[in-house]
C-alpha positions as a LaTeX table, in Angstrom:
\begin{tabular}{lrrr}
\hline
Residue & $x$ (\AA) & $y$ (\AA) & $z$ (\AA) \\
\hline
Met1 & 166.07 & 181.44 & 62.58 \\
Lys2 & 164.31 & 183.62 & 65.19 \\
Asn3 & 161.14 & 181.57 & 64.83 \\
Ser4 & 163.12 & 178.37 & 65.27 \\
Leu5 & 164.88 & 179.74 & 68.36 \\
Phe6 & 161.57 & 180.95 & 69.78 \\
Lys7 & 159.99 & 177.54 & 69.24 \\
Asn8 & 162.90 & 175.77 & 70.93 \\
Cys9 & 162.74 & 178.13 & 73.93 \\
Leu10 & 158.99 & 177.64 & 74.19 \\
Ile11 & 159.35 & 173.85 & 74.12 \\
Phe12 & 162.09 & 174.06 & 76.78 \\
Val13 & 159.90 & 176.24 & 79.03 \\
Val14 & 156.96 & 173.87 & 78.62 \\
Ile15 & 159.18 & 170.92 & 79.53 \\
Leu16 & 160.47 & 172.77 & 82.62 \\
Leu17 & 156.92 & 173.63 & 83.64 \\
Phe18 & 155.85 & 170.01 & 83.19 \\
Ile19 & 158.80 & 168.71 & 85.22 \\
Gly20 & 158.21 & 171.31 & 87.91 \\
Thr21 & 154.52 & 170.49 & 88.09 \\
Tyr22 & 155.32 & 166.75 & 88.32 \\
Ile23 & 157.92 & 167.30 & 91.05 \\
Asn24 & 155.63 & 169.60 & 93.03 \\
Ser25 & 152.80 & 167.12 & 92.64 \\
Ala26 & 154.99 & 164.24 & 93.84 \\
Ile27 & 156.33 & 166.29 & 96.73 \\
Gly28 & 152.80 & 167.37 & 97.59 \\
Gln29 & 151.58 & 163.77 & 97.46 \\
Asp30 & 154.48 & 162.64 & 99.68 \\
Ala31 & 153.63 & 165.44 & 102.10 \\
Ile32 & 150.00 & 164.33 & 102.17 \\
Glu33 & 151.01 & 160.69 & 102.72 \\
Asn34 & 153.47 & 161.70 & 105.47 \\
Lys35 & 150.78 & 163.80 & 107.09 \\
Lys36 & 148.33 & 160.88 & 106.91 \\
Leu37 & 150.96 & 158.55 & 108.43 \\
Leu38 & 151.68 & 161.05 & 111.22 \\
Leu39 & 147.98 & 161.45 & 111.95 \\
Lys40 & 147.58 & 157.66 & 111.99 \\
Glu41 & 150.52 & 157.29 & 114.39 \\
Gln42 & 149.08 & 160.04 & 116.58 \\
Ser43 & 145.68 & 158.35 & 116.43 \\
Asn44 & 147.19 & 154.96 & 117.36 \\
Ser45 & 149.15 & 156.61 & 120.14 \\
Phe46 & 145.99 & 158.28 & 121.44 \\
Glu47 & 144.01 & 155.02 & 121.22 \\
Glu48 & 146.75 & 153.20 & 123.12 \\
Trp49 & 146.79 & 155.93 & 125.76 \\
Leu50 & 142.99 & 155.72 & 126.04 \\
Phe51 & 143.14 & 151.92 & 126.35 \\
Asp52 & 145.82 & 152.16 & 129.06 \\
Leu53 & 143.66 & 154.69 & 130.90 \\
Lys54 & 140.68 & 152.29 & 130.78 \\
Ile55 & 142.69 & 149.38 & 132.17 \\
Arg56 & 144.31 & 151.49 & 134.91 \\
Thr57 & 140.91 & 152.90 & 135.87 \\
Leu58 & 139.36 & 149.42 & 136.02 \\
Leu59 & 142.23 & 148.16 & 138.17 \\
Met60 & 141.70 & 151.09 & 140.52 \\
Ile61 & 137.92 & 150.50 & 140.67 \\
Gly62 & 138.44 & 146.78 & 141.33 \\
Arg63 & 141.33 & 147.53 & 143.70 \\
Phe64 & 143.58 & 145.07 & 141.86 \\
Pro65 & 147.29 & 145.75 & 142.52 \\
Ser66 & 148.53 & 144.71 & 139.06 \\
Leu67 & 147.72 & 143.12 & 135.73 \\
Ser68 & 150.02 & 141.46 & 133.21 \\
Gly69 & 148.47 & 140.54 & 129.87 \\
Cys70 & 148.97 & 139.71 & 126.21 \\
Ile71 & 146.94 & 139.30 & 123.02 \\
Ile72 & 147.64 & 136.56 & 120.47 \\
Lys73 & 146.52 & 136.65 & 116.84 \\
Asn74 & 146.93 & 133.37 & 114.96 \\
Asp75 & 150.36 & 132.16 & 116.15 \\
Thr76 & 151.87 & 135.51 & 117.21 \\
Val77 & 151.78 & 137.71 & 120.31 \\
Val78 & 150.68 & 141.08 & 118.88 \\
Trp79 & 150.42 & 143.02 & 122.15 \\
Ser80 & 151.77 & 142.63 & 125.67 \\
Lys81 & 151.86 & 144.98 & 128.65 \\
Gly82 & 151.89 & 145.23 & 132.44 \\
Tyr83 & 150.00 & 147.63 & 134.70 \\
Gly84 & 150.15 & 148.52 & 138.37 \\
Trp85 & 152.61 & 147.04 & 140.85 \\
Ala86 & 153.55 & 143.36 & 141.00 \\
Arg87 & 155.84 & 144.13 & 143.94 \\
Pro88 & 156.50 & 147.43 & 145.74 \\
Ala89 & 157.91 & 149.87 & 143.14 \\
Lys90 & 158.07 & 147.12 & 140.48 \\
Arg91 & 155.77 & 147.06 & 137.49 \\
Pro92 & 155.05 & 143.65 & 135.94 \\
Asp93 & 157.24 & 142.83 & 132.96 \\
Ala94 & 158.00 & 139.82 & 130.73 \\
Asp95 & 159.84 & 138.07 & 133.59 \\
Thr96 & 157.24 & 138.64 & 136.32 \\
Val97 & 155.90 & 135.30 & 137.56 \\
Tyr98 & 152.29 & 134.95 & 138.67 \\
Met99 & 150.33 & 132.12 & 140.26 \\
Ala100 & 148.36 & 130.43 & 137.46 \\
Ala101 & 146.10 & 128.48 & 139.85 \\
Ser102 & 143.70 & 126.16 & 137.98 \\
Ile103 & 145.35 & 126.73 & 134.60 \\
Ser104 & 147.59 & 124.02 & 136.09 \\
Lys105 & 144.81 & 121.59 & 135.13 \\
Ser106 & 145.29 & 122.28 & 131.40 \\
Val107 & 149.04 & 121.63 & 131.69 \\
Thr108 & 148.39 & 118.44 & 133.69 \\
Ala109 & 145.86 & 117.27 & 131.09 \\
Thr110 & 148.34 & 117.97 & 128.28 \\
Ala111 & 151.00 & 115.87 & 130.04 \\
Leu112 & 148.55 & 113.00 & 130.56 \\
Leu113 & 147.44 & 113.13 & 126.94 \\
Gln114 & 151.07 & 112.79 & 125.88 \\
Leu115 & 151.10 & 109.49 & 127.79 \\
Tyr116 & 147.80 & 108.60 & 126.12 \\
Glu117 & 149.40 & 109.17 & 122.70 \\
Lys118 & 152.12 & 106.71 & 123.74 \\
Lys119 & 149.31 & 104.18 & 124.39 \\
Met120 & 150.11 & 103.98 & 128.09 \\
Phe121 & 146.39 & 104.08 & 128.92 \\
Asn122 & 142.98 & 104.60 & 127.28 \\
Leu123 & 140.66 & 107.43 & 128.25 \\
Thr124 & 137.85 & 104.97 & 129.00 \\
Asp125 & 140.02 & 102.69 & 131.18 \\
Asp126 & 139.02 & 102.05 & 134.80 \\
Val127 & 141.68 & 103.98 & 136.74 \\
Asn128 & 141.97 & 101.10 & 139.24 \\
Lys129 & 144.04 & 99.25 & 136.63 \\
Tyr130 & 146.85 & 101.75 & 137.30 \\
Leu131 & 146.48 & 102.54 & 141.01 \\
Asp132 & 148.09 & 101.07 & 144.11 \\
Phe133 & 144.77 & 101.40 & 145.97 \\
Lys134 & 141.15 & 101.00 & 144.89 \\
Val135 & 138.93 & 103.99 & 144.08 \\
Arg136 & 135.14 & 103.80 & 143.95 \\
Asn137 & 132.32 & 106.10 & 144.96 \\
Pro138 & 131.15 & 104.19 & 148.09 \\
Lys139 & 127.56 & 105.05 & 147.14 \\
Phe140 & 127.99 & 103.39 & 143.71 \\
Pro141 & 130.76 & 100.80 & 144.18 \\
Glu142 & 129.89 & 98.93 & 140.97 \\
Val143 & 130.53 & 101.93 & 138.65 \\
Asn144 & 134.02 & 102.38 & 137.15 \\
Ile145 & 135.78 & 105.76 & 137.28 \\
Thr146 & 137.71 & 106.51 & 134.08 \\
Phe147 & 140.41 & 108.98 & 133.00 \\
Gln148 & 137.83 & 110.72 & 130.82 \\
Met149 & 135.55 & 111.24 & 133.82 \\
Leu150 & 138.35 & 112.67 & 135.95 \\
Leu151 & 139.62 & 115.01 & 133.21 \\
Ala152 & 136.09 & 116.23 & 132.35 \\
His153 & 134.83 & 116.69 & 135.96 \\
Gln154 & 132.36 & 113.82 & 135.65 \\
Ser155 & 133.79 & 111.44 & 138.26 \\
Ser156 & 131.24 & 112.16 & 141.06 \\
Leu157 & 134.08 & 113.53 & 143.24 \\
Asn158 & 133.33 & 116.75 & 145.05 \\
Asp159 & 135.46 & 119.55 & 146.57 \\
Asn160 & 133.87 & 119.36 & 149.98 \\
Asp161 & 136.03 & 121.86 & 151.81 \\
Val162 & 138.22 & 124.40 & 150.03 \\
Leu163 & 140.04 & 125.13 & 153.31 \\
Ile164 & 141.56 & 121.64 & 153.24 \\
Asp165 & 143.65 & 122.72 & 150.26 \\
Gly166 & 144.99 & 125.66 & 152.23 \\
Trp167 & 145.60 & 123.53 & 155.33 \\
Ile168 & 147.58 & 120.91 & 153.39 \\
Ser169 & 149.52 & 123.68 & 151.65 \\
Leu170 & 150.44 & 125.15 & 155.04 \\
Met171 & 151.40 & 121.70 & 156.36 \\
Asn172 & 153.59 & 121.15 & 153.30 \\
Asp173 & 155.32 & 124.49 & 153.84 \\
Leu174 & 156.00 & 123.71 & 157.51 \\
Thr175 & 157.20 & 120.13 & 156.97 \\
Ser176 & 159.37 & 121.21 & 154.03 \\
Phe177 & 160.95 & 123.92 & 156.20 \\
Leu178 & 161.65 & 121.31 & 158.90 \\
Gly179 & 163.16 & 118.89 & 156.37 \\
Tyr180 & 160.31 & 116.36 & 156.35 \\
Pro181 & 158.57 & 114.98 & 153.24 \\
Glu182 & 155.16 & 116.24 & 152.12 \\
Tyr183 & 152.22 & 115.33 & 154.32 \\
Pro184 & 150.18 & 113.24 & 153.76 \\
Tyr185 & 151.47 & 110.96 & 150.97 \\
Pro186 & 149.81 & 110.11 & 148.78 \\
Arg187 & 147.52 & 112.84 & 150.07 \\
Ile188 & 144.68 & 111.89 & 147.72 \\
Met189 & 144.10 & 108.72 & 149.76 \\
Glu190 & 143.41 & 110.87 & 152.83 \\
Tyr191 & 140.68 & 112.72 & 150.92 \\
Ile192 & 138.75 & 110.03 & 149.09 \\
Leu193 & 139.10 & 106.73 & 150.95 \\
Pro194 & 136.58 & 106.17 & 153.75 \\
Asn195 & 139.36 & 105.49 & 156.26 \\
Gly196 & 141.37 & 108.60 & 155.23 \\
Ser197 & 142.28 & 111.25 & 157.81 \\
Leu198 & 140.64 & 114.03 & 155.73 \\
Tyr199 & 137.69 & 112.00 & 154.48 \\
Lys200 & 134.15 & 113.33 & 154.60 \\
Glu201 & 131.15 & 111.56 & 153.17 \\
Ser202 & 130.36 & 114.64 & 151.08 \\
Ile203 & 133.58 & 114.16 & 149.07 \\
Trp204 & 131.46 & 111.77 & 146.94 \\
Arg205 & 128.30 & 113.03 & 145.29 \\
Asp206 & 124.96 & 111.25 & 145.38 \\
Lys207 & 125.08 & 110.72 & 141.61 \\
Pro208 & 127.05 & 107.87 & 139.98 \\
Pro209 & 130.25 & 108.60 & 138.03 \\
Gly210 & 129.55 & 109.76 & 134.48 \\
Glu211 & 126.05 & 111.08 & 135.18 \\
Glu212 & 126.53 & 114.65 & 136.41 \\
Thr213 & 129.16 & 117.37 & 136.03 \\
Gln214 & 130.85 & 118.81 & 139.09 \\
Tyr215 & 134.01 & 120.92 & 138.79 \\
Thr216 & 136.56 & 119.65 & 141.27 \\
Ser217 & 140.25 & 119.94 & 142.06 \\
Val218 & 140.22 & 116.63 & 143.91 \\
Ser219 & 139.92 & 114.71 & 140.61 \\
Phe220 & 143.17 & 116.31 & 139.42 \\
Met221 & 144.89 & 115.32 & 142.66 \\
Leu222 & 143.98 & 111.74 & 141.78 \\
Leu223 & 145.15 & 112.30 & 138.18 \\
Glu224 & 148.54 & 113.46 & 139.46 \\
His225 & 148.94 & 110.26 & 141.45 \\
Leu226 & 147.88 & 108.26 & 138.38 \\
Phe227 & 150.43 & 110.17 & 136.32 \\
Asn228 & 153.19 & 109.28 & 138.78 \\
Gln229 & 152.17 & 105.61 & 138.78 \\
Ile230 & 152.02 & 105.34 & 134.97 \\
Ser231 & 155.07 & 107.42 & 134.00 \\
Gly232 & 157.34 & 106.72 & 136.96 \\
Glu233 & 158.17 & 110.45 & 137.06 \\
Ser234 & 156.97 & 113.44 & 139.01 \\
Leu235 & 154.68 & 115.82 & 137.17 \\
Glu236 & 157.22 & 118.63 & 137.55 \\
Glu237 & 160.13 & 116.65 & 136.10 \\
Tyr238 & 158.08 & 115.30 & 133.21 \\
Cys239 & 156.56 & 118.66 & 132.25 \\
Arg240 & 159.96 & 120.37 & 132.40 \\
Glu241 & 161.37 & 117.98 & 129.79 \\
Asn242 & 158.31 & 117.37 & 127.63 \\
Ile243 & 156.33 & 120.62 & 127.73 \\
Phe244 & 158.27 & 123.53 & 129.22 \\
Lys245 & 161.58 & 122.99 & 127.39 \\
Pro246 & 160.08 & 122.28 & 123.93 \\
Leu247 & 157.87 & 125.37 & 124.27 \\
Asn248 & 160.72 & 127.53 & 125.62 \\
Met249 & 158.86 & 128.16 & 128.88 \\
Thr250 & 161.94 & 129.07 & 130.93 \\
Asn251 & 160.06 & 130.80 & 133.77 \\
Thr252 & 157.46 & 128.11 & 134.48 \\
Ser253 & 157.26 & 125.53 & 137.25 \\
Phe254 & 154.90 & 123.78 & 139.67 \\
Gln255 & 157.47 & 124.40 & 142.41 \\
Arg256 & 157.60 & 127.77 & 144.17 \\
Ser257 & 161.23 & 127.12 & 145.14 \\
His258 & 162.19 & 127.12 & 141.43 \\
Phe259 & 162.00 & 130.93 & 141.36 \\
Asn260 & 163.95 & 133.83 & 142.75 \\
Arg261 & 161.57 & 135.52 & 145.17 \\
Lys262 & 162.00 & 138.86 & 143.39 \\
Gln263 & 160.54 & 137.33 & 140.21 \\
Leu264 & 157.23 & 136.57 & 141.95 \\
Ala265 & 154.27 & 138.90 & 141.94 \\
Ile266 & 153.16 & 139.36 & 145.54 \\
Pro267 & 149.67 & 137.90 & 146.15 \\
Tyr268 & 147.23 & 140.18 & 147.96 \\
Ala269 & 143.89 & 139.80 & 149.74 \\
Arg270 & 141.37 & 142.55 & 150.48 \\
Leu271 & 140.61 & 143.20 & 154.15 \\
Phe272 & 139.01 & 146.30 & 155.69 \\
Leu273 & 139.26 & 148.22 & 152.37 \\
Leu274 & 143.02 & 147.58 & 152.17 \\
Asn275 & 145.13 & 145.08 & 150.25 \\
Phe276 & 147.31 & 142.93 & 152.49 \\
Pro277 & 150.21 & 140.79 & 151.19 \\
Leu278 & 149.89 & 137.03 & 151.53 \\
Pro279 & 152.55 & 134.30 & 151.81 \\
Gln280 & 153.71 & 132.61 & 148.60 \\
Phe281 & 151.68 & 129.40 & 148.91 \\
Gln282 & 152.99 & 126.09 & 147.58 \\
Leu283 & 149.69 & 124.70 & 146.35 \\
Ile284 & 148.91 & 121.15 & 145.24 \\
His285 & 150.67 & 120.53 & 141.93 \\
Ala286 & 148.25 & 119.19 & 139.33 \\
Pro287 & 145.16 & 121.22 & 140.22 \\
Ser288 & 146.65 & 124.57 & 141.17 \\
Ser289 & 150.37 & 125.14 & 141.83 \\
Leu290 & 151.68 & 126.27 & 138.41 \\
Arg291 & 153.56 & 129.56 & 138.34 \\
Thr292 & 154.44 & 131.20 & 135.04 \\
Thr293 & 154.75 & 134.44 & 133.08 \\
Val294 & 152.39 & 135.82 & 130.44 \\
Glu295 & 155.10 & 135.31 & 127.81 \\
Asp296 & 155.71 & 131.66 & 128.76 \\
Leu297 & 152.02 & 130.81 & 128.90 \\
Ser298 & 151.49 & 132.42 & 125.49 \\
His299 & 153.69 & 129.68 & 124.00 \\
Phe300 & 151.48 & 127.01 & 125.58 \\
Leu301 & 148.26 & 128.67 & 124.38 \\
Ile302 & 149.63 & 129.14 & 120.84 \\
Ala303 & 150.36 & 125.41 & 120.74 \\
His304 & 146.72 & 124.73 & 121.63 \\
Met305 & 145.49 & 127.30 & 119.08 \\
Thr306 & 147.55 & 125.74 & 116.27 \\
Gly307 & 146.85 & 122.04 & 116.71 \\
Gly308 & 149.67 & 121.22 & 119.12 \\
Val309 & 152.65 & 123.13 & 117.65 \\
Tyr310 & 154.64 & 126.15 & 118.81 \\
Asn311 & 157.60 & 127.46 & 116.80 \\
Gly312 & 158.10 & 124.07 & 115.16 \\
Ala313 & 157.89 & 122.08 & 118.40 \\
Arg314 & 154.95 & 119.68 & 118.56 \\
Ile315 & 153.64 & 118.70 & 122.01 \\
Leu316 & 150.40 & 116.96 & 120.95 \\
Asn317 & 148.96 & 115.54 & 117.76 \\
Glu318 & 146.26 & 117.67 & 116.16 \\
Ser319 & 143.62 & 114.98 & 116.70 \\
Thr320 & 144.50 & 114.84 & 120.42 \\
Val321 & 144.15 & 118.61 & 120.76 \\
Glu322 & 140.73 & 118.38 & 119.10 \\
Glu323 & 139.71 & 115.67 & 121.57 \\
Met324 & 141.00 & 117.69 & 124.52 \\
His325 & 138.99 & 120.72 & 123.38 \\
Arg326 & 135.81 & 118.71 & 122.65 \\
Ile327 & 132.96 & 118.82 & 125.17 \\
Gln328 & 132.96 & 115.28 & 126.56 \\
Tyr329 & 129.49 & 114.82 & 128.07 \\
Pro330 & 125.97 & 116.10 & 127.31 \\
Asn331 & 124.83 & 119.14 & 129.33 \\
Ser332 & 128.47 & 119.88 & 130.22 \\
His333 & 130.90 & 122.59 & 129.18 \\
Tyr334 & 134.12 & 120.71 & 129.91 \\
Gly335 & 136.66 & 119.14 & 127.60 \\
Leu336 & 139.68 & 117.30 & 129.00 \\
Gly337 & 141.27 & 119.85 & 131.34 \\
Trp338 & 139.54 & 122.47 & 129.18 \\
Ile339 & 136.53 & 124.76 & 129.72 \\
Tyr340 & 133.94 & 126.27 & 127.39 \\
Phe341 & 132.66 & 129.50 & 128.85 \\
Asp342 & 129.02 & 130.53 & 128.40 \\
Glu343 & 127.60 & 130.88 & 124.92 \\
Asn344 & 127.25 & 134.67 & 124.92 \\
Glu345 & 131.04 & 134.88 & 125.11 \\
Asp346 & 131.56 & 134.17 & 121.37 \\
Gly347 & 132.70 & 130.60 & 121.94 \\
Ile348 & 135.50 & 131.60 & 124.32 \\
Gln349 & 137.30 & 128.56 & 125.72 \\
Gly350 & 140.49 & 127.69 & 127.60 \\
His351 & 140.98 & 127.74 & 131.37 \\
Ser352 & 140.96 & 130.21 & 134.22 \\
Gly353 & 142.18 & 130.07 & 137.80 \\
Leu354 & 141.26 & 131.65 & 141.11 \\
Trp355 & 142.92 & 131.42 & 144.50 \\
Leu356 & 143.73 & 133.68 & 147.42 \\
Gly357 & 145.99 & 136.33 & 145.88 \\
Cys358 & 145.52 & 135.55 & 142.19 \\
Asp359 & 143.18 & 135.49 & 139.24 \\
Ser360 & 144.54 & 133.90 & 136.05 \\
Asn361 & 143.04 & 133.61 & 132.58 \\
Met362 & 144.13 & 131.73 & 129.43 \\
Leu363 & 141.42 & 132.19 & 126.80 \\
Met364 & 141.01 & 131.62 & 123.07 \\
Arg365 & 138.28 & 132.53 & 120.58 \\
Pro366 & 138.51 & 130.12 & 117.62 \\
Ser367 & 136.10 & 132.15 & 115.43 \\
Asp368 & 138.86 & 134.69 & 114.69 \\
Asn369 & 141.85 & 132.81 & 116.16 \\
Val370 & 142.42 & 135.27 & 118.99 \\
Gly371 & 143.98 & 134.42 & 122.34 \\
Val372 & 144.00 & 136.52 & 125.50 \\
Ile373 & 146.05 & 135.87 & 128.65 \\
Phe374 & 145.98 & 138.02 & 131.76 \\
Phe375 & 147.06 & 137.60 & 135.36 \\
Met376 & 146.14 & 139.67 & 138.41 \\
Asn377 & 147.67 & 139.31 & 141.88 \\
Lys378 & 144.42 & 139.48 & 143.85 \\
Gly379 & 141.52 & 137.06 & 143.67 \\
Val380 & 138.17 & 138.05 & 142.15 \\
Leu381 & 135.84 & 137.26 & 145.02 \\
Ser382 & 133.07 & 139.86 & 145.35 \\
Ala383 & 130.29 & 140.74 & 142.90 \\
His384 & 131.91 & 144.16 & 142.44 \\
Glu385 & 135.28 & 142.60 & 141.57 \\
Thr386 & 133.60 & 140.13 & 139.22 \\
Ser387 & 131.94 & 142.92 & 137.22 \\
Val388 & 135.29 & 144.71 & 136.88 \\
Phe389 & 136.96 & 141.46 & 135.85 \\
Tyr390 & 134.48 & 140.89 & 133.00 \\
Lys391 & 134.96 & 144.47 & 131.81 \\
Ile392 & 138.75 & 143.98 & 131.68 \\
Arg393 & 138.30 & 140.75 & 129.73 \\
Gln394 & 135.94 & 142.47 & 127.30 \\
Glu395 & 138.40 & 145.34 & 126.75 \\
Leu396 & 141.23 & 142.93 & 125.95 \\
Phe397 & 139.16 & 141.04 & 123.37 \\
Leu398 & 138.01 & 144.35 & 121.84 \\
Lys399 & 141.62 & 145.48 & 121.59 \\
Ala400 & 142.43 & 142.31 & 119.64 \\
Glu401 & 140.33 & 143.76 & 116.81 \\
Asp402 & 143.01 & 146.45 & 116.29 \\
Phe403 & 145.42 & 143.85 & 114.92 \\
\hline
\end{tabular}
């Protein structure tokens, strides 16, 4: 009996020891896992702090007042943040609107390609079929100018005086304030026709259309007029219904008056080592007047990264997106309203914009399906500012590897 009792007690003790060991082991393992998780969170927190410090330091070195940016992986925004001051005592946030400058060209091209999908024109058509005046390079009057040439900066048009843009913008602001219509209308005629009030012979290059690449905003001024003639709508009205609404871009417009002034990041220019605020220019629509937020523009870029679709809304067919992103001419790096940046940049493509008081960037790297958008409210003009700009861009693409 005693032996039996002893055996039972021994078995019971062994079972208790086994259970206790198992529980302690499990608790110990949980503790280790919790500790690992805590260390990982602390590490991530430290890395984020270090990244923020890098960006803030670069902004200070470049003397840029603010930056608003985001990173996209596949079809999702995985990181978004604002730094500095968009307005006095206001950090940039999801609703802060920046000037997008020449990113306007990608939106304009997207709108035109929607008309192309509706068979309202062909890319190789002579644009004179759709105009209410005749356009030719006076030096090569026998050579047609096509939509493809205009969209890919191959039309032989030339931006002969960047100050003209600013002058017309100022004239528009003054005449709008006084209740008069925009001056001149259609302004593109004043630029490119030999009898135009703003015409200079240098507006046309000494090479025939289709032969040589020259980046120009003037070609997109002509494209806007073509768009109006073909669609019967203004670019702003059409994009609102056919691009901005489907993509849920609620804080995007070509019109400065669309926004509450407090939404707008103040543009700055550097003078005598100080940043001075600039007026909120109303630039020329198709080439340069888009204003938007990082969040809104991320929807547009995701659509381009995913073959024309954002959140179930399709704005272009996949084949059209491929054509838009394809380099159109030999020895060029332009698609249709789209830019390929130099080859050492890992195939980075998209569009950027620069104007007094802004530097805007909408970039994608197809090799790993990463997108980067960032806006700054001061232009990158000097060699020093350019070097800082490239470092910021590099840091954002490196950060994308964390996701």
